[in-house]
Biopython code that builds the backbone (N, CA, C, O; Angstrom):
import numpy as np
from Bio.PDB.StructureBuilder import StructureBuilder

atoms = [
    (1, "MET", "N", (-115.641, 154.993, 112.975)),
    (1, "MET", "CA", (-115.440, 153.470, 113.177)),
    (1, "MET", "C", (-115.543, 152.849, 111.808)),
    (1, "MET", "O", (-116.245, 153.357, 110.934)),
    (2, "LYS", "N", (-114.926, 151.879, 111.644)),
    (2, "LYS", "CA", (-115.037, 151.099, 110.325)),
    (2, "LYS", "C", (-116.058, 149.872, 110.541)),
    (2, "LYS", "O", (-116.076, 149.182, 111.561)),
    (3, "TYR", "N", (-116.862, 149.714, 109.488)),
    (3, "TYR", "CA", (-117.746, 148.588, 109.463)),
    (3, "TYR", "C", (-117.606, 147.960, 108.167)),
    (3, "TYR", "O", (-117.494, 148.593, 107.117)),
    (4, "ALA", "N", (-117.615, 146.666, 108.270)),
    (4, "ALA", "CA", (-117.612, 145.683, 107.045)),
    (4, "ALA", "C", (-119.133, 145.483, 106.658)),
    (4, "ALA", "O", (-119.983, 145.195, 107.502)),
    (5, "CYS", "N", (-119.390, 145.648, 105.399)),
    (5, "CYS", "CA", (-120.679, 145.266, 104.963)),
    (5, "CYS", "C", (-120.599, 144.039, 104.069)),
    (5, "CYS", "O", (-120.154, 144.095, 102.922)),
    (6, "LEU", "N", (-121.037, 142.955, 104.628)),
    (6, "LEU", "CA", (-121.006, 141.747, 103.862)),
    (6, "LEU", "C", (-122.195, 141.419, 103.136)),
    (6, "LEU", "O", (-123.222, 141.300, 103.804)),
    (7, "ILE", "N", (-122.261, 141.240, 101.828)),
    (7, "ILE", "CA", (-123.370, 141.028, 100.945)),
    (7, "ILE", "C", (-123.468, 139.513, 100.866)),
    (7, "ILE", "O", (-122.496, 138.844, 100.517)),
    (8, "TYR", "N", (-124.660, 138.955, 101.195)),
    (8, "TYR", "CA", (-124.913, 137.462, 101.191)),
    (8, "TYR", "C", (-126.153, 137.339, 100.140)),
    (8, "TYR", "O", (-127.120, 138.082, 100.306)),
    (9, "GLY", "N", (-126.140, 136.559, 99.232)),
    (9, "GLY", "CA", (-127.266, 136.178, 98.316)),
    (9, "GLY", "C", (-127.070, 134.889, 97.770)),
    (9, "GLY", "O", (-125.951, 134.376, 97.767)),
    (10, "ASP", "N", (-128.210, 134.241, 97.242)),
    (10, "ASP", "CA", (-128.112, 132.955, 96.444)),
    (10, "ASP", "C", (-127.811, 133.209, 95.034)),
    (10, "ASP", "O", (-127.756, 132.203, 94.327)),
    (11, "GLY", "N", (-127.605, 134.333, 94.481)),
    (11, "GLY", "CA", (-127.047, 134.541, 93.156)),
    (11, "GLY", "C", (-128.236, 134.500, 92.152)),
    (11, "GLY", "O", (-128.123, 135.103, 91.085)),
    (12, "ASP", "N", (-129.374, 133.809, 92.453)),
    (12, "ASP", "CA", (-130.370, 133.483, 91.381)),
    (12, "ASP", "C", (-130.943, 134.936, 90.845)),
    (12, "ASP", "O", (-130.938, 135.197, 89.642)),
    (13, "PRO", "N", (-131.384, 135.761, 91.733)),
    (13, "PRO", "CA", (-132.014, 137.165, 91.252)),
    (13, "PRO", "C", (-131.152, 137.879, 90.129)),
    (13, "PRO", "O", (-131.665, 138.391, 89.134)),
    (14, "VAL", "N", (-129.766, 137.863, 90.393)),
    (14, "VAL", "CA", (-128.915, 138.662, 89.559)),
    (14, "VAL", "C", (-128.597, 137.680, 88.373)),
    (14, "VAL", "O", (-128.716, 138.116, 87.228)),
    (15, "ASP", "N", (-128.254, 136.560, 88.550)),
    (15, "ASP", "CA", (-127.728, 135.661, 87.468)),
    (15, "ASP", "C", (-128.824, 135.523, 86.424)),
    (15, "ASP", "O", (-128.511, 135.416, 85.239)),
    (16, "SER", "N", (-130.145, 135.521, 86.825)),
    (16, "SER", "CA", (-131.133, 135.416, 85.854)),
    (16, "SER", "C", (-131.649, 136.638, 85.089)),
    (16, "SER", "O", (-132.597, 136.591, 84.305)),
    (17, "LEU", "N", (-130.843, 137.894, 85.428)),
    (17, "LEU", "CA", (-131.316, 138.974, 84.712)),
    (17, "LEU", "C", (-130.874, 139.159, 83.416)),
    (17, "LEU", "O", (-129.693, 138.885, 83.203)),
    (18, "PRO", "N", (-131.731, 139.668, 82.261)),
    (18, "PRO", "CA", (-131.235, 139.932, 80.970)),
    (18, "PRO", "C", (-129.924, 140.840, 81.097)),
    (18, "PRO", "O", (-129.751, 141.604, 82.046)),
    (19, "HIS", "N", (-129.067, 140.686, 80.098)),
    (19, "HIS", "CA", (-127.929, 141.480, 80.046)),
    (19, "HIS", "C", (-128.073, 143.097, 80.401)),
    (19, "HIS", "O", (-127.382, 143.719, 81.209)),
    (20, "ASN", "N", (-129.029, 143.551, 79.676)),
    (20, "ASN", "CA", (-129.232, 145.107, 79.839)),
    (20, "ASN", "C", (-129.672, 145.392, 81.199)),
    (20, "ASN", "O", (-129.311, 146.456, 81.704)),
    (21, "GLU", "N", (-130.447, 144.536, 81.898)),
    (21, "GLU", "CA", (-130.791, 144.759, 83.340)),
    (21, "GLU", "C", (-129.518, 144.669, 84.288)),
    (21, "GLU", "O", (-129.248, 145.480, 85.174)),
    (22, "LEU", "N", (-128.784, 143.539, 83.947)),
    (22, "LEU", "CA", (-127.610, 143.334, 84.750)),
    (22, "LEU", "C", (-126.706, 144.478, 84.608)),
    (22, "LEU", "O", (-126.078, 144.827, 85.607)),
    (23, "GLU", "N", (-126.532, 145.185, 83.370)),
    (23, "GLU", "CA", (-125.811, 146.141, 83.182)),
    (23, "GLU", "C", (-126.142, 147.352, 84.058)),
    (23, "GLU", "O", (-125.309, 148.075, 84.604)),
    (24, "ASN", "N", (-127.558, 147.482, 84.123)),
    (24, "ASN", "CA", (-128.220, 148.628, 85.021)),
    (24, "ASN", "C", (-127.817, 148.497, 86.472)),
    (24, "ASN", "O", (-127.485, 149.452, 87.174)),
    (25, "VAL", "N", (-127.874, 147.199, 86.874)),
    (25, "VAL", "CA", (-127.669, 146.860, 88.279)),
    (25, "VAL", "C", (-126.141, 147.199, 88.611)),
    (25, "VAL", "O", (-125.797, 147.766, 89.648)),
    (26, "ILE", "N", (-125.346, 146.817, 87.694)),
    (26, "ILE", "CA", (-123.902, 147.207, 87.819)),
    (26, "ILE", "C", (-123.607, 148.646, 87.930)),
    (26, "ILE", "O", (-122.859, 149.151, 88.768)),
    (27, "ALA", "N", (-124.320, 149.314, 86.927)),
    (27, "ALA", "CA", (-124.351, 150.807, 86.891)),
    (27, "ALA", "C", (-124.638, 151.559, 88.239)),
    (27, "ALA", "O", (-124.011, 152.503, 88.721)),
    (28, "GLN", "N", (-125.778, 150.885, 88.741)),
    (28, "GLN", "CA", (-126.221, 151.562, 90.158)),
    (28, "GLN", "C", (-125.326, 151.241, 91.163)),
    (28, "GLN", "O", (-125.173, 152.105, 92.026)),
    (29, "ALA", "N", (-124.632, 150.105, 91.275)),
    (29, "ALA", "CA", (-123.724, 149.691, 92.256)),
    (29, "ALA", "C", (-122.473, 150.694, 92.206)),
    (29, "ALA", "O", (-121.995, 151.271, 93.183)),
    (30, "LEU", "N", (-122.049, 150.787, 90.914)),
    (30, "LEU", "CA", (-120.851, 151.744, 90.717)),
    (30, "LEU", "C", (-121.133, 153.105, 91.196)),
    (30, "LEU", "O", (-120.273, 153.728, 91.819)),
    (31, "ALA", "N", (-122.392, 153.645, 90.917)),
    (31, "ALA", "CA", (-122.742, 154.913, 91.148)),
    (31, "ALA", "C", (-122.791, 155.068, 92.811)),
    (31, "ALA", "O", (-122.340, 156.071, 93.364)),
    (32, "TYR", "N", (-123.345, 154.045, 93.483)),
    (32, "TYR", "CA", (-123.561, 154.059, 94.808)),
    (32, "TYR", "C", (-122.104, 154.152, 95.523)),
    (32, "TYR", "O", (-121.886, 154.933, 96.449)),
    (33, "THR", "N", (-121.169, 153.301, 95.008)),
    (33, "THR", "CA", (-119.785, 153.368, 95.417)),
    (33, "THR", "C", (-119.168, 154.787, 95.326)),
    (33, "THR", "O", (-118.590, 155.346, 96.258)),
    (34, "GLU", "N", (-119.363, 155.300, 94.089)),
    (34, "GLU", "CA", (-118.813, 156.687, 93.852)),
    (34, "GLU", "C", (-119.325, 157.680, 94.836)),
    (34, "GLU", "O", (-118.569, 158.513, 95.336)),
    (35, "ASP", "N", (-120.664, 157.606, 95.142)),
    (35, "ASP", "CA", (-121.383, 158.440, 95.958)),
    (35, "ASP", "C", (-120.805, 158.325, 97.496)),
    (35, "ASP", "O", (-120.673, 159.327, 98.199)),
    (36, "LEU", "N", (-120.502, 157.116, 97.905)),
    (36, "LEU", "CA", (-119.883, 156.837, 99.193)),
    (36, "LEU", "C", (-118.598, 157.453, 99.237)),
    (36, "LEU", "O", (-118.273, 158.138, 100.207)),
    (37, "ARG", "N", (-117.798, 157.255, 98.211)),
    (37, "ARG", "CA", (-116.425, 157.699, 98.041)),
    (37, "ARG", "C", (-116.450, 159.308, 98.240)),
    (37, "ARG", "O", (-115.693, 159.865, 99.036)),
    (38, "HIS", "N", (-117.323, 159.951, 97.500)),
    (38, "HIS", "CA", (-117.431, 161.413, 97.516)),
    (38, "HIS", "C", (-117.782, 161.885, 98.944)),
    (38, "HIS", "O", (-117.367, 162.960, 99.378)),
    (39, "LYS", "N", (-118.500, 161.111, 99.606)),
    (39, "LYS", "CA", (-119.012, 161.608, 101.056)),
    (39, "LYS", "C", (-117.999, 161.153, 102.075)),
    (39, "LYS", "O", (-118.191, 161.425, 103.261)),
    (40, "GLY", "N", (-116.884, 160.449, 101.675)),
    (40, "GLY", "CA", (-115.986, 160.096, 102.565)),
    (40, "GLY", "C", (-116.151, 158.726, 103.394)),
    (40, "GLY", "O", (-115.449, 158.413, 104.356)),
    (41, "HIS", "N", (-117.121, 158.024, 102.895)),
    (41, "HIS", "CA", (-117.397, 156.750, 103.829)),
    (41, "HIS", "C", (-116.863, 155.526, 103.210)),
    (41, "HIS", "O", (-116.723, 154.506, 103.885)),
    (42, "PHE", "N", (-116.538, 155.576, 101.886)),
    (42, "PHE", "CA", (-116.051, 154.232, 101.235)),
    (42, "PHE", "C", (-114.463, 154.008, 101.437)),
    (42, "PHE", "O", (-113.613, 154.824, 101.081)),
    (43, "LEU", "N", (-114.240, 152.961, 101.969)),
    (43, "LEU", "CA", (-112.787, 152.599, 102.458)),
    (43, "LEU", "C", (-112.427, 151.495, 101.488)),
    (43, "LEU", "O", (-111.207, 151.347, 101.418)),
    (44, "GLY", "N", (-113.093, 150.713, 100.754)),
    (44, "GLY", "CA", (-112.845, 149.559, 99.839)),
    (44, "GLY", "C", (-113.997, 148.614, 99.799)),
    (44, "GLY", "O", (-114.980, 148.694, 100.536)),
    (45, "GLY", "N", (-113.786, 147.667, 98.831)),
    (45, "GLY", "CA", (-114.667, 146.632, 98.544)),
    (45, "GLY", "C", (-114.516, 146.042, 97.224)),
    (45, "GLY", "O", (-113.842, 146.601, 96.359)),
    (46, "GLU", "N", (-115.165, 144.838, 97.014)),
    (46, "GLU", "CA", (-115.106, 144.278, 95.786)),
    (46, "GLU", "C", (-116.344, 143.176, 95.689)),
    (46, "GLU", "O", (-116.830, 142.607, 96.666)),
    (47, "ALA", "N", (-116.675, 143.027, 94.579)),
    (47, "ALA", "CA", (-117.555, 141.709, 94.282)),
    (47, "ALA", "C", (-116.666, 140.486, 94.240)),
    (47, "ALA", "O", (-115.457, 140.510, 94.012)),
    (48, "LEU", "N", (-117.481, 139.296, 94.514)),
    (48, "LEU", "CA", (-116.629, 138.217, 94.436)),
    (48, "LEU", "C", (-117.208, 137.342, 93.352)),
    (48, "LEU", "O", (-118.383, 137.424, 92.995)),
    (49, "GLU", "N", (-116.150, 136.332, 92.744)),
    (49, "GLU", "CA", (-116.605, 135.526, 91.816)),
    (49, "GLU", "C", (-117.528, 134.507, 92.374)),
    (49, "GLU", "O", (-117.539, 134.462, 93.604)),
    (50, "PRO", "N", (-118.301, 133.685, 91.750)),
    (50, "PRO", "CA", (-119.277, 132.757, 92.247)),
    (50, "PRO", "C", (-118.637, 131.744, 93.231)),
    (50, "PRO", "O", (-117.445, 131.446, 93.152)),
    (51, "VAL", "N", (-119.465, 131.234, 94.150)),
    (51, "VAL", "CA", (-119.209, 130.395, 95.093)),
    (51, "VAL", "C", (-118.504, 129.164, 94.669)),
    (51, "VAL", "O", (-117.721, 128.576, 95.415)),
    (52, "GLN", "N", (-118.793, 128.772, 93.444)),
    (52, "GLN", "CA", (-118.152, 127.548, 92.986)),
    (52, "GLN", "C", (-116.716, 127.795, 92.768)),
    (52, "GLN", "O", (-115.969, 126.839, 92.562)),
    (53, "THR", "N", (-116.294, 128.945, 92.797)),
    (53, "THR", "CA", (-114.629, 129.218, 92.592)),
    (53, "THR", "C", (-113.888, 129.235, 93.924)),
    (53, "THR", "O", (-112.669, 129.401, 93.936)),
    (54, "ALA", "N", (-114.620, 129.059, 95.098)),
    (54, "ALA", "CA", (-114.080, 129.175, 96.292)),
    (54, "ALA", "C", (-113.221, 127.956, 96.722)),
    (54, "ALA", "O", (-113.530, 126.826, 96.347)),
    (55, "THR", "N", (-112.226, 128.168, 97.448)),
    (55, "THR", "CA", (-111.457, 127.105, 98.067)),
    (55, "THR", "C", (-111.426, 127.322, 99.644)),
    (55, "THR", "O", (-111.087, 128.433, 100.052)),
    (56, "THR", "N", (-111.725, 126.434, 100.455)),
    (56, "THR", "CA", (-111.629, 126.640, 101.918)),
    (56, "THR", "C", (-110.507, 125.974, 102.492)),
    (56, "THR", "O", (-110.367, 124.780, 102.226)),
    (57, "ILE", "N", (-109.620, 126.586, 103.291)),
    (57, "ILE", "CA", (-108.483, 125.849, 103.803)),
    (57, "ILE", "C", (-108.606, 125.959, 105.421)),
    (57, "ILE", "O", (-109.191, 126.866, 106.014)),
    (58, "ARG", "N", (-107.919, 124.821, 106.032)),
    (58, "ARG", "CA", (-107.907, 124.806, 107.461)),
    (58, "ARG", "C", (-106.581, 124.307, 107.876)),
    (58, "ARG", "O", (-106.102, 123.402, 107.192)),
    (59, "ARG", "N", (-105.917, 124.744, 108.874)),
    (59, "ARG", "CA", (-104.757, 124.108, 109.430)),
    (59, "ARG", "C", (-104.994, 123.626, 110.845)),
    (59, "ARG", "O", (-105.179, 124.437, 111.753)),
    (60, "ARG", "N", (-104.991, 122.278, 111.054)),
    (60, "ARG", "CA", (-105.207, 121.675, 112.223)),
    (60, "ARG", "C", (-103.958, 120.737, 112.633)),
    (60, "ARG", "O", (-103.480, 119.970, 111.797)),
    (61, "ASN", "N", (-103.499, 120.811, 113.804)),
    (61, "ASN", "CA", (-102.398, 120.009, 114.352)),
    (61, "ASN", "C", (-101.279, 120.078, 113.279)),
    (61, "ASN", "O", (-100.633, 119.053, 113.057)),
    (62, "GLY", "N", (-101.008, 121.226, 112.595)),
    (62, "GLY", "CA", (-99.834, 121.234, 111.821)),
    (62, "GLY", "C", (-100.116, 120.794, 110.370)),
    (62, "GLY", "O", (-99.286, 121.009, 109.486)),
    (63, "LYS", "N", (-101.397, 120.120, 110.106)),
    (63, "LYS", "CA", (-101.724, 119.811, 108.778)),
    (63, "LYS", "C", (-102.678, 120.649, 108.022)),
    (63, "LYS", "O", (-103.735, 121.012, 108.538)),
    (64, "LEU", "N", (-102.345, 120.964, 106.831)),
    (64, "LEU", "CA", (-103.199, 121.818, 105.979)),
    (64, "LEU", "C", (-104.198, 120.966, 105.127)),
    (64, "LEU", "O", (-103.788, 120.094, 104.361)),
    (65, "SER", "N", (-105.417, 121.229, 105.279)),
    (65, "SER", "CA", (-106.461, 120.617, 104.382)),
    (65, "SER", "C", (-107.194, 121.656, 103.530)),
    (65, "SER", "O", (-107.439, 122.748, 104.043)),
    (66, "MET", "N", (-107.580, 121.393, 102.214)),
    (66, "MET", "CA", (-108.250, 122.159, 101.440)),
    (66, "MET", "C", (-109.556, 121.525, 101.039)),
    (66, "MET", "O", (-109.654, 120.301, 100.952)),
    (67, "THR", "N", (-110.499, 122.289, 100.810)),
    (67, "THR", "CA", (-111.945, 121.877, 100.229)),
    (67, "THR", "C", (-112.313, 122.691, 99.191)),
    (67, "THR", "O", (-112.106, 123.899, 99.306)),
    (68, "ASP", "N", (-112.889, 122.196, 98.066)),
    (68, "ASP", "CA", (-113.405, 123.040, 97.108)),
    (68, "ASP", "C", (-114.759, 123.581, 97.528)),
    (68, "ASP", "O", (-115.554, 122.802, 98.055)),
    (69, "GLY", "N", (-115.046, 124.699, 97.361)),
    (69, "GLY", "CA", (-116.177, 125.561, 97.536)),
    (69, "GLY", "C", (-116.028, 126.078, 99.074)),
    (69, "GLY", "O", (-115.072, 125.862, 99.818)),
    (70, "PRO", "N", (-117.208, 126.813, 99.364)),
    (70, "PRO", "CA", (-117.330, 127.640, 100.541)),
    (70, "PRO", "C", (-117.304, 126.689, 101.797)),
    (70, "PRO", "O", (-117.396, 125.462, 101.742)),
    (71, "PHE", "N", (-117.160, 127.479, 102.988)),
    (71, "PHE", "CA", (-117.033, 126.842, 104.275)),
    (71, "PHE", "C", (-118.462, 126.267, 104.689)),
    (71, "PHE", "O", (-118.616, 125.130, 105.134)),
    (72, "ALA", "N", (-119.371, 127.083, 104.511)),
    (72, "ALA", "CA", (-120.738, 126.785, 104.943)),
    (72, "ALA", "C", (-121.477, 126.233, 103.787)),
    (72, "ALA", "O", (-121.267, 126.632, 102.642)),
    (73, "GLU", "N", (-122.419, 125.233, 104.105)),
    (73, "GLU", "CA", (-123.362, 124.544, 103.060)),
    (73, "GLU", "C", (-124.765, 125.297, 103.397)),
    (73, "GLU", "O", (-125.672, 124.831, 104.086)),
    (74, "THR", "N", (-124.740, 126.421, 102.827)),
    (74, "THR", "CA", (-126.130, 127.267, 103.007)),
    (74, "THR", "C", (-126.534, 127.677, 101.576)),
    (74, "THR", "O", (-125.802, 127.561, 100.593)),
    (75, "LYS", "N", (-127.858, 128.200, 101.577)),
    (75, "LYS", "CA", (-128.398, 128.633, 100.317)),
    (75, "LYS", "C", (-127.696, 130.001, 99.911)),
    (75, "LYS", "O", (-127.451, 130.278, 98.736)),
    (76, "GLU", "N", (-127.403, 130.809, 100.951)),
    (76, "GLU", "CA", (-126.930, 132.139, 100.625)),
    (76, "GLU", "C", (-125.361, 132.078, 100.890)),
    (76, "GLU", "O", (-124.907, 131.457, 101.851)),
    (77, "HIS", "N", (-124.567, 132.753, 99.987)),
    (77, "HIS", "CA", (-123.108, 132.863, 100.216)),
    (77, "HIS", "C", (-122.720, 134.210, 100.053)),
    (77, "HIS", "O", (-123.413, 135.040, 99.464)),
    (78, "LEU", "N", (-121.516, 134.462, 100.617)),
    (78, "LEU", "CA", (-120.922, 135.870, 100.362)),
    (78, "LEU", "C", (-120.669, 136.209, 98.994)),
    (78, "LEU", "O", (-119.943, 135.515, 98.283)),
    (79, "ALA", "N", (-121.228, 137.231, 98.606)),
    (79, "ALA", "CA", (-121.231, 137.557, 97.011)),
    (79, "ALA", "C", (-120.208, 138.741, 97.003)),
    (79, "ALA", "O", (-119.513, 138.856, 95.993)),
    (80, "GLY", "N", (-120.055, 139.592, 97.982)),
    (80, "GLY", "CA", (-119.011, 140.782, 97.906)),
    (80, "GLY", "C", (-119.109, 141.402, 99.145)),
    (80, "GLY", "O", (-119.880, 140.989, 100.011)),
    (81, "PHE", "N", (-118.345, 142.416, 99.300)),
    (81, "PHE", "CA", (-118.241, 143.204, 100.593)),
    (81, "PHE", "C", (-117.847, 144.711, 100.304)),
    (81, "PHE", "O", (-117.283, 145.059, 99.266)),
    (82, "PHE", "N", (-118.183, 145.520, 101.275)),
    (82, "PHE", "CA", (-117.523, 146.932, 101.194)),
    (82, "PHE", "C", (-117.293, 147.290, 102.478)),
    (82, "PHE", "O", (-117.913, 146.762, 103.401)),
    (83, "LEU", "N", (-116.315, 148.287, 102.678)),
    (83, "LEU", "CA", (-115.675, 148.724, 103.992)),
    (83, "LEU", "C", (-116.164, 150.153, 104.067)),
    (83, "LEU", "O", (-115.922, 150.917, 103.133)),
    (84, "VAL", "N", (-116.792, 150.525, 105.056)),
    (84, "VAL", "CA", (-117.234, 151.909, 105.247)),
    (84, "VAL", "C", (-116.641, 152.564, 106.674)),
    (84, "VAL", "O", (-116.399, 151.895, 107.679)),
    (85, "GLU", "N", (-116.493, 153.740, 106.574)),
    (85, "GLU", "CA", (-116.189, 154.618, 107.813)),
    (85, "GLU", "C", (-117.563, 155.272, 108.073)),
    (85, "GLU", "O", (-118.147, 155.979, 107.251)),
    (86, "ALA", "N", (-118.045, 154.940, 109.386)),
    (86, "ALA", "CA", (-119.351, 155.361, 109.808)),
    (86, "ALA", "C", (-119.154, 155.831, 111.317)),
    (86, "ALA", "O", (-118.257, 155.368, 112.022)),
    (87, "GLY", "N", (-120.080, 156.803, 111.759)),
    (87, "GLY", "CA", (-120.046, 157.360, 112.982)),
    (87, "GLY", "C", (-120.448, 156.248, 114.133)),
    (87, "GLY", "O", (-119.869, 156.169, 115.217)),
    (88, "ASP", "N", (-121.387, 155.520, 113.772)),
    (88, "ASP", "CA", (-121.713, 154.397, 114.675)),
    (88, "ASP", "C", (-122.524, 153.407, 113.918)),
    (88, "ASP", "O", (-122.622, 153.450, 112.691)),
    (89, "LEU", "N", (-123.141, 152.458, 114.709)),
    (89, "LEU", "CA", (-123.788, 151.367, 113.904)),
    (89, "LEU", "C", (-125.000, 151.943, 113.190)),
    (89, "LEU", "O", (-125.234, 151.500, 112.065)),
    (90, "ASN", "N", (-125.773, 152.841, 113.682)),
    (90, "ASN", "CA", (-127.040, 153.441, 112.919)),
    (90, "ASN", "C", (-126.479, 154.194, 111.679)),
    (90, "ASN", "O", (-127.148, 154.124, 110.648)),
    (91, "ASP", "N", (-125.414, 154.852, 111.671)),
    (91, "ASP", "CA", (-124.838, 155.391, 110.490)),
    (91, "ASP", "C", (-124.443, 154.327, 109.402)),
    (91, "ASP", "O", (-124.718, 154.429, 108.207)),
    (92, "ALA", "N", (-123.831, 153.401, 109.926)),
    (92, "ALA", "CA", (-123.427, 152.184, 109.130)),
    (92, "ALA", "C", (-124.759, 151.418, 108.347)),
    (92, "ALA", "O", (-124.776, 150.980, 107.196)),
    (93, "ILE", "N", (-125.753, 151.408, 109.260)),
    (93, "ILE", "CA", (-127.084, 150.817, 108.768)),
    (93, "ILE", "C", (-127.599, 151.790, 107.757)),
    (93, "ILE", "O", (-128.004, 151.402, 106.661)),
    (94, "ARG", "N", (-127.590, 152.948, 108.080)),
    (94, "ARG", "CA", (-128.178, 154.001, 107.005)),
    (94, "ARG", "C", (-127.239, 153.845, 105.609)),
    (94, "ARG", "O", (-127.786, 153.687, 104.518)),
    (95, "ILE", "N", (-126.104, 153.891, 105.721)),
    (95, "ILE", "CA", (-125.233, 153.800, 104.595)),
    (95, "ILE", "C", (-125.425, 152.455, 103.830)),
    (95, "ILE", "O", (-125.580, 152.521, 102.611)),
    (96, "ALA", "N", (-125.428, 151.341, 104.396)),
    (96, "ALA", "CA", (-125.604, 150.044, 103.826)),
    (96, "ALA", "C", (-126.999, 149.967, 103.235)),
    (96, "ALA", "O", (-127.143, 149.417, 102.143)),
    (97, "SER", "N", (-128.111, 150.517, 103.927)),
    (97, "SER", "CA", (-129.342, 150.169, 103.434)),
    (97, "SER", "C", (-129.633, 150.785, 102.008)),
    (97, "SER", "O", (-130.542, 150.298, 101.336)),
    (98, "THR", "N", (-128.907, 151.811, 101.541)),
    (98, "THR", "CA", (-129.028, 152.287, 100.280)),
    (98, "THR", "C", (-128.286, 151.589, 99.192)),
    (98, "THR", "O", (-128.324, 152.051, 98.051)),
    (99, "HIS", "N", (-127.530, 150.373, 99.499)),
    (99, "HIS", "CA", (-126.786, 149.723, 98.461)),
    (99, "HIS", "C", (-127.831, 148.944, 97.639)),
    (99, "HIS", "O", (-128.688, 148.227, 98.154)),
    (100, "PRO", "N", (-127.689, 149.145, 96.337)),
    (100, "PRO", "CA", (-128.708, 148.523, 95.354)),
    (100, "PRO", "C", (-129.100, 147.096, 95.695)),
    (100, "PRO", "O", (-130.258, 146.706, 95.542)),
    (101, "SER", "N", (-128.057, 146.264, 96.192)),
    (101, "SER", "CA", (-128.347, 144.823, 96.312)),
    (101, "SER", "C", (-129.221, 144.488, 97.624)),
    (101, "SER", "O", (-129.705, 143.386, 97.882)),
    (102, "ALA", "N", (-129.328, 145.672, 98.410)),
    (102, "ALA", "CA", (-130.257, 145.374, 99.599)),
    (102, "ALA", "C", (-131.662, 145.144, 99.160)),
    (102, "ALA", "O", (-132.531, 144.874, 99.988)),
    (103, "CYS", "N", (-131.910, 145.241, 97.907)),
    (103, "CYS", "CA", (-133.389, 144.919, 97.450)),
    (103, "CYS", "C", (-133.553, 143.405, 97.293)),
    (103, "CYS", "O", (-134.692, 142.940, 97.319)),
    (104, "TRP", "N", (-132.419, 142.547, 97.120)),
    (104, "TRP", "CA", (-132.571, 141.152, 96.896)),
    (104, "TRP", "C", (-131.644, 140.263, 97.674)),
    (104, "TRP", "O", (-131.853, 139.053, 97.766)),
    (105, "ASP", "N", (-130.551, 140.905, 98.272)),
    (105, "ASP", "CA", (-129.692, 140.141, 99.023)),
    (105, "ASP", "C", (-129.671, 140.747, 100.623)),
    (105, "ASP", "O", (-130.191, 141.820, 100.931)),
    (106, "ALA", "N", (-129.035, 139.933, 101.477)),
    (106, "ALA", "CA", (-128.870, 140.455, 102.735)),
    (106, "ALA", "C", (-127.640, 141.052, 103.000)),
    (106, "ALA", "O", (-126.676, 140.513, 102.456)),
    (107, "ILE", "N", (-127.411, 142.096, 103.745)),
    (107, "ILE", "CA", (-126.168, 142.712, 103.842)),
    (107, "ILE", "C", (-126.075, 142.648, 105.588)),
    (107, "ILE", "O", (-126.898, 143.179, 106.334)),
    (108, "GLU", "N", (-125.004, 141.955, 105.979)),
    (108, "GLU", "CA", (-124.678, 141.756, 107.307)),
    (108, "GLU", "C", (-123.522, 142.925, 107.401)),
    (108, "GLU", "O", (-122.593, 143.041, 106.602)),
    (109, "ILE", "N", (-123.769, 143.765, 108.535)),
    (109, "ILE", "CA", (-123.002, 144.826, 109.038)),
    (109, "ILE", "C", (-122.309, 144.515, 110.323)),
    (109, "ILE", "O", (-122.910, 144.255, 111.365)),
    (110, "ARG", "N", (-120.778, 144.563, 110.170)),
    (110, "ARG", "CA", (-120.220, 144.141, 111.336)),
    (110, "ARG", "C", (-119.019, 145.165, 111.622)),
    (110, "ARG", "O", (-118.381, 145.637, 110.680)),
    (111, "PRO", "N", (-118.733, 145.493, 112.955)),
    (111, "PRO", "CA", (-117.698, 146.359, 113.231)),
    (111, "PRO", "C", (-116.398, 145.690, 112.942)),
    (111, "PRO", "O", (-116.210, 144.498, 113.185)),
    (112, "VAL", "N", (-115.549, 146.440, 112.446)),
    (112, "VAL", "CA", (-114.128, 145.971, 112.223)),
    (112, "VAL", "C", (-113.345, 145.951, 113.527)),
    (112, "VAL", "O", (-113.375, 146.910, 114.299)),
    (113, "ARG", "N", (-112.660, 144.868, 113.757)),
    (113, "ARG", "CA", (-111.861, 144.981, 115.032)),
    (113, "ARG", "C", (-110.412, 145.332, 114.608)),
    (113, "ARG", "O", (-109.749, 144.663, 113.815)),
    (114, "GLU", "N", (-110.000, 146.469, 115.235)),
    (114, "GLU", "CA", (-108.669, 146.847, 115.012)),
    (114, "GLU", "C", (-107.783, 146.158, 115.720)),
    (114, "GLU", "O", (-107.885, 146.258, 116.943)),
    (115, "LEU", "N", (-106.868, 145.425, 115.251)),
    (115, "LEU", "CA", (-105.777, 144.599, 115.980)),
    (115, "LEU", "C", (-104.515, 145.496, 116.049)),
    (115, "LEU", "O", (-103.980, 146.006, 115.064)),
    (116, "ARG", "N", (-104.120, 145.622, 117.297)),
    (116, "ARG", "CA", (-102.883, 146.440, 117.591)),
    (116, "ARG", "C", (-101.992, 145.669, 118.631)),
    (116, "ARG", "O", (-102.535, 145.083, 119.567)),
    (117, "LEU", "N", (-100.802, 145.666, 118.496)),
    (117, "LEU", "CA", (-99.913, 145.129, 119.523)),
    (117, "LEU", "C", (-99.723, 146.131, 120.664)),
    (117, "LEU", "O", (-99.483, 147.317, 120.434)),
    (118, "SER", "N", (-99.833, 145.637, 121.880)),
    (118, "SER", "CA", (-99.626, 146.570, 123.082)),
    (118, "SER", "C", (-98.138, 146.966, 123.104)),
    (118, "SER", "O", (-97.290, 146.158, 122.726)),
    (119, "SER", "N", (-97.797, 148.238, 123.555)),
    (119, "SER", "CA", (-96.563, 148.682, 123.486)),
    (119, "SER", "C", (-95.769, 148.062, 124.746)),
    (119, "SER", "O", (-94.579, 148.326, 124.916)),
]
sb = StructureBuilder()
sb.init_structure("model")
sb.init_model(0)
sb.init_chain("A")
sb.init_seg("    ")
for serial, (resi, resn, name, xyz) in enumerate(atoms, 1):
    if name == "N":
        sb.init_residue(resn, " ", resi, " ")
    sb.init_atom(name, np.array(xyz, "f"), 0.0, 1.0, " ", f" {name:<3s}", serial, name[0])
structure = sb.get_structure()
């Protein structure tokens, strides 16, 4: 089963790291991803640019509206995501719990809904 692992954080812990420590965090994340890929769990994922670069769109009654920034006004924002193949939710939790950012960010684990047209 596919699970989306959504990484939420306020950015402060990582943004305030000295360059060499930030490089270490990035190296840990890349090694984690490569380990998941090697084990057949990693299906994709990306880090996201800061929330200030977001644009939110809505289409209501045929009209499109755009807003700068994220949808939610919260302290924590979506910082990145990765998609894994796991046997069940417990397996997905085990996989996500070893992501380096789990030490300072929250990781929401959500089953992926497979959309299919009926025949």
